[in-house]
C-alpha positions in Angstrom: -129.1 -154.9 42.5 -126.1 -153.3 41.7 -125.4 -150.8 38.9 -121.8 -149.6 38.2 -121.0 -145.6 38.2 -118.4 -144.9 35.5 -117.2 -141.8 37.0 -117.4 -142.8 41.0 -115.6 -146.4 39.5 -117.5 -148.5 41.9 -120.5 -150.6 41.8 -123.5 -149.5 44.1 -127.4 -151.0 45.4 -129.2 -149.1 43.1 -132.0 -149.5 45.6 -130.3 -147.9 48.3 -128.9 -144.4 46.0 -133.2 -144.5 44.9 -133.8 -144.9 48.9 -131.4 -141.7 49.0 -132.9 -139.6 46.2 -136.6 -140.2 47.3 -135.7 -139.2 50.9 -134.0 -136.5 50.2 -136.7 -135.5 47.4 -139.4 -135.8 50.1 -137.3 -133.5 52.7 -137.4 -130.9 49.8 -140.8 -131.2 49.0 -141.5 -130.9 52.9 -139.4 -128.3 54.3 -139.0 -126.2 50.6 -135.0 -126.6 50.2 -132.8 -127.7 47.6 -131.3 -131.2 49.1 -128.2 -130.4 48.4 -126.8 -130.3 51.8 -128.5 -133.1 52.8 -127.9 -135.4 49.4 -123.6 -135.0 49.4 -123.2 -136.0 52.7 -125.7 -139.0 52.3 -123.5 -139.7 49.5 -120.0 -139.5 51.5 -121.4 -142.0 54.1 -122.5 -144.7 51.3 -118.4 -144.5 50.6 -118.7 -142.2 47.0 -115.6 -140.3 46.7 -116.6 -136.4 48.0 -115.5 -135.2 44.7 -118.0 -137.0 42.7 -120.5 -136.4 45.8 -120.0 -132.6 45.6 -120.3 -132.3 41.5 -123.3 -134.9 41.5 -124.9 -133.6 44.4 -125.6 -130.3 42.2 -127.7 -131.9 39.6 -130.0 -132.8 42.6 -130.3 -129.0 43.5 -130.9 -128.2 39.9 -133.6 -130.8 39.7 -135.4 -130.2 43.1 -135.3 -126.2 42.5 -136.3 -126.0 38.8 -140.0 -126.9 39.5 -140.2 -124.7 42.4 -138.9 -122.0 40.6 -141.5 -122.3 37.7 -144.2 -122.2 40.0 -143.1 -118.8 41.5 -142.4 -117.5 38.1 -146.5 -118.2 37.2 -147.3 -116.5 41.0 -145.3 -113.5 39.9 -143.3 -113.8 43.1 -139.6 -113.8 41.5 -138.1 -110.4 41.4 -136.1 -110.8 38.2 -134.0 -107.5 38.7 -132.9 -108.9 42.5 -132.4 -112.5 41.5 -130.0 -111.0 38.5 -127.8 -109.0 40.6 -127.8 -112.4 42.8 -126.9 -114.3 40.0 -124.3 -112.2 38.5 -122.6 -112.8 41.7 -123.2 -116.1 42.4 -121.3 -116.9 38.7 -118.3 -115.0 39.8 -118.2 -117.4 42.8 -119.1 -120.3 41.5 -116.3 -120.0 39.2 -113.6 -119.2 41.9 -114.9 -121.8 43.9 -114.2 -124.6 41.0 -110.8 -123.4 41.0 -110.7 -123.7 45.0 -112.1 -127.1 44.2 -109.3 -128.4 41.9 -106.5 -126.7 44.1 -107.7 -128.4 46.9 -108.1 -131.6 44.9 -104.5 -131.7 43.4 -103.1 -131.3 47.3 -105.1 -133.9 48.6 -107.2 -132.0 51.0 -110.4 -131.7 49.3 -111.8 -134.6 51.3 -111.3 -133.1 54.7 -111.9 -129.4 53.8 -115.4 -130.4 52.6 -116.2 -132.3 55.7 -115.1 -129.6 57.7 -116.8 -127.0 56.4 -120.4 -129.4 56.6 -119.5 -129.7 60.3 -119.2 -126.0 60.6 -122.1 -124.8 58.3 -124.3 -127.7 59.8 -123.9 -127.3 62.9 -124.1 -123.7 63.3 -127.2 -123.3 60.9 -128.7 -125.8 62.6 -128.3 -124.6 65.8 -129.4 -121.2 65.3 -133.0 -122.7 63.4 -133.6 -124.8 66.4 -133.1 -122.0 69.0 -135.7 -119.8 67.0 -138.3 -122.3 66.4 -137.9 -123.6 70.0 -138.5 -119.8 71.0 -141.3 -119.6 68.4 -143.3 -122.7 69.3 -143.1 -121.6 73.1 -144.8 -118.2 72.4 -147.4 -119.8 70.0 -148.1 -122.3 73.3 -148.5 -118.9 75.1 -150.4 -117.5 72.4 -148.1 -114.3 72.4 -147.4 -113.3 68.5 -144.1 -114.0 66.8 -142.3 -110.7 66.7 -140.4 -110.0 63.6 -138.9 -107.1 61.9 -141.0 -106.1 58.9 -139.1 -105.4 55.5 -138.1 -101.6 54.6 -136.3 -101.6 58.2 -132.9 -100.3 57.8 -129.6 -101.3 59.1 -126.0 -100.5 58.4 -126.2 -102.4 55.0 -128.9 -100.0 53.5 -126.3 -97.3 54.2 -123.9 -98.6 51.5 -123.3 -97.1 47.9 -124.1 -97.8 44.2 -127.9 -98.2 45.4 -131.0 -99.9 42.9 -134.3 -99.4 43.0 -136.0 -102.9 43.1 -139.6 -102.4 42.2 -140.8 -106.0 42.9 -139.7 -106.4 46.6 -140.6 -102.4 47.3 -137.1 -101.9 48.1 -134.1 -99.2 47.5 -131.1 -101.4 48.2 -127.0 -101.2 47.5 -125.9 -103.8 44.8 -122.9 -104.6 47.1 -124.5 -106.8 49.6 -126.8 -108.7 47.2 -123.7 -109.7 44.9 -121.5 -110.5 47.7 -124.1 -112.7 49.3 -124.8 -114.2 45.9 -120.8 -114.7 45.5 -120.5 -116.6 48.7 -123.3 -118.7 47.7 -121.8 -119.2 44.4 -118.7 -120.5 46.6 -120.5 -122.9 48.7 -122.1 -124.4 45.5 -118.8 -125.3 43.7 -116.7 -126.6 46.8 -119.9 -128.1 48.8 -122.4 -129.1 46.3 -125.3 -127.3 47.9 -128.1 -124.9 46.4 -127.1 -122.3 49.3 -131.0 -121.8 49.6 -130.6 -122.7 53.7 -128.0 -119.7 54.1 -129.5 -117.1 51.4 -133.2 -117.2 52.6 -132.3 -116.2 56.3 -129.8 -113.6 55.0 -132.4 -112.1 52.7 -134.9 -111.6 55.3 -133.0 -110.5 58.2 -130.2 -108.7 56.4 -131.5 -107.1 53.3 -135.0 -106.9 54.6 -136.5 -108.1 51.6 -140.4 -109.3 51.8 -140.8 -112.7 52.7 -143.3 -113.3 49.5 -140.6 -112.8 46.8 -137.4 -114.0 49.1 -138.1 -117.9 48.5 -138.5 -117.5 44.4 -136.0 -115.1 44.0 -133.7 -117.7 45.9 -134.6 -120.2 43.6 -134.1 -118.5 40.1 -130.4 -117.9 41.4 -129.8 -121.4 42.7 -131.0 -122.9 39.6 -128.5 -121.2 37.0 -125.7 -121.1 39.5 -126.4 -124.8 40.2 -126.7 -125.8 36.5 -123.7 -123.7 35.6 -121.4 -125.7 38.4 -122.6 -128.9 36.5 -121.5 -127.7 33.9 -118.0 -126.6 35.0 -117.0 -129.2 37.1 -118.3 -131.5 34.3 -115.8 -130.3 31.9 -113.2 -129.3 33.9 -112.8 -131.7 37.0 -114.9 -134.4 35.3 -116.7 -135.4 38.3 -120.0 -135.5 37.6 -121.4 -139.0 37.5 -124.5 -139.2 35.2 -125.5 -142.3 36.4 -125.8 -141.4 39.8 -127.5 -138.0 38.9 -130.2 -139.6 36.5 -131.1 -142.3 39.5 -131.0 -139.6 41.9 -133.4 -137.1 39.9 -136.4 -139.7 39.2 -136.5 -140.6 43.3 -136.1 -136.7 44.0 -138.7 -136.0 42.0 -141.4 -138.4 43.1 -140.6 -138.5 46.5 -140.6 -134.7 46.4 -144.4 -134.8 45.8 -145.3 -137.0 48.8 -143.0 -134.5 51.2 -145.2 -131.7 49.8 -148.3 -132.9 50.9 -147.0 -133.7 54.4 -145.4 -130.4 54.6 -148.6 -128.3 54.3 -150.4 -130.1 57.3 -147.6 -129.1 59.9 -147.2 -125.2 61.1 -144.0 -123.4 60.2 -142.2 -123.6 63.6 -142.5 -127.1 63.6 -141.1 -127.5 60.3 -138.0 -125.4 61.2 -137.7 -127.4 64.5 -137.4 -130.6 62.5 -135.2 -129.2 59.6 -133.1 -128.1 62.3 -132.7 -131.6 64.2 -132.1 -133.2 60.8 -129.2 -130.4 59.9 -127.8 -131.0 63.4 -128.0 -134.8 63.0 -125.7 -135.0 59.6 -123.4 -132.5 61.2 -122.9 -134.7 64.2 -122.5 -137.8 62.2 -119.9 -136.2 59.6 -117.8 -134.7 63.5 -118.0 -138.2 64.0 -116.3 -139.4 61.0 -113.6 -136.7 61.2 -112.5 -137.7 64.8 -112.6 -141.6 64.9 -109.7 -143.5 63.3 -110.7 -145.0 60.0 -110.8 -149.2 60.0 -108.1 -149.0 57.1 -105.2 -146.4 58.0 -104.2 -146.9 54.0 -106.0 -146.6 51.0 -105.3 -147.4 47.6 -105.7 -144.4 45.1 -106.8 -145.0 41.5 -107.6 -142.1 38.9 -107.1 -139.2 41.5 -109.8 -141.0 44.0 -109.4 -142.7 47.1 -110.8 -146.1 48.2 
């Protein structure tokens, strides 16, 4: 059963797309991530043009993140003031990212840059997560408590100027690192189609010393608005958002997320982190292999700016 994607300009098996969306939604629910860093490479593996995969993948991030953000808002675990500073930086970064996206596309280097960024980012983040989770599981097996730095402990970041008091998070922190973090995540969202939560959450905990209780909700608050802004700008500027593909992915993703949450509640935190790290590394290795191995068809036909 095939369906035609008007922006990608190709026909795909709708069952495979539904399976991708459901699988990423399942993993999003189980691990608590947006899933953009998974759905974009999967779409590229299925021969969806990277320009379409990045822009359309951001829709999946919005769909999977908005329900979580609503839940955290009801629980009162979102620091609106902190999230607004992150959002301001994110919107500026997303605007710059869309410009970079258009520039790389015009010079014909977008596909290569996207693949390289994913290999570096997924490899480094996955490796660090796997190392940390292995150490945590070893300590758990020996009944040793895992020592984490407590929120509020100071480092060089807390000596920066332009400080602001965030009452919900109970911290007194400069807006410079907060806005800079949001700015970097905004660029990644536009260029790579990711929400950036798998980078933003660790940075907020370990660098900014923000309490874990408000980190996830505040992160989702920023991701929803920056990703939605990116989708709108990509659609109006680069015309790369495929609404048919986005709709199919969102339907499957919402269904898969419900089952993922149930499975995730049965696993310990270090086990979840280890599984997510292995998954991230697997995707990164798969992309790196594609960069190394010569393609079957050295020459390709280019139509309407897309390579096939």
